N, C-alpha and C positions, 0 to 999 in steps of 0.2 A: 650507163656504161658506154654507150655509143659515143657520147660527147667526150668522155675521157679518152677514148681511142683516137678521136679526131685531134684532140689537144696534144697527145703524146706522139703523134705521127707527123707533126709539122717539122719542117727542116730545122728550125731553131731548137726545138725540143730534142730532136734526134742528135744534133751536134752537141748539145749540152750533156745528154746522156752518154754519148761516146767519150767526151772529155772526162766525165766523172768515172766511167768504167776504167779508162786508162790510168787516171790518178789512183784509183783503188788498187788496181793490179800492181802498179809501181810501188805503192805503199806496202802492200802485202809482201812483195818480193824483197824489199829492203828490210822489212821487219823480220821476216823469216830468216833472212841471211845474216842478221845481226845477232851475235851471241852474247852481247853485253846487256841486253834487255833495256837499253837506254835510247832506242830509236824513237824519234819524234815524227817519223814519216806519216803516221796515221793522222796527224793534225791537218795536213794539207787537204786530203779529201773531205774531212769534216768541215773545214772552213769553206770549201767549194760548194758544199751542200747545205750550209747554214741558211736559215735558222732551224729548219725542220729536222736536221740530223741531230741537233743538240737536244731535242725532246727525248730521244731514246738513249742518249749518252748516259743518263743517270741510272740506267739499269745495270745489272752486274757486269763487271769488267771482263774483257776477254776479246779474242779475235773475232768470234762469231757476232758479238754485239757491235763491233766496229763495222763489220760488213752489213749487218742489219740496219744500223742507223744511217750509214752512208747510202744504202739502197733506198731506204724510206725517204730520206731527204732529197735524193736525186729525183725520185719519181714525183714527189709533191712539187718540187721546184720546176721540173720539166712540164708538168701539167699546167702550172701557172704561166710559164713562158709560152707554152702553146696557146693558152687562152688569150694572152696578150697579143701574140702574133696574129691569131685569127681575128680578133677584135679590131686590130689596127688595119688589117687587110680589108675587112668589110667596110671600115670607115672611109677608106680611100677609093673603093670601087663604086 
């Protein structure tokens, strides 16, 4: 668990998580404000957190599943980004 915290708190991972949070908030605002039920705004945060967000996308449809899949995908991807950043930093030091 300590390693996961190290990976998620690297600057690159935090920037990625902030970007994903901003995209998700934007998509939710656009989707909630759209009365025609034809908004495709939810696709953008899903693509930003792919491939891991697509794992949960097969679950029942709904706004809660969009939030869950984007959150899961963002956390897994951020951990991977953090691991890469720490590994590259150690290799250069």
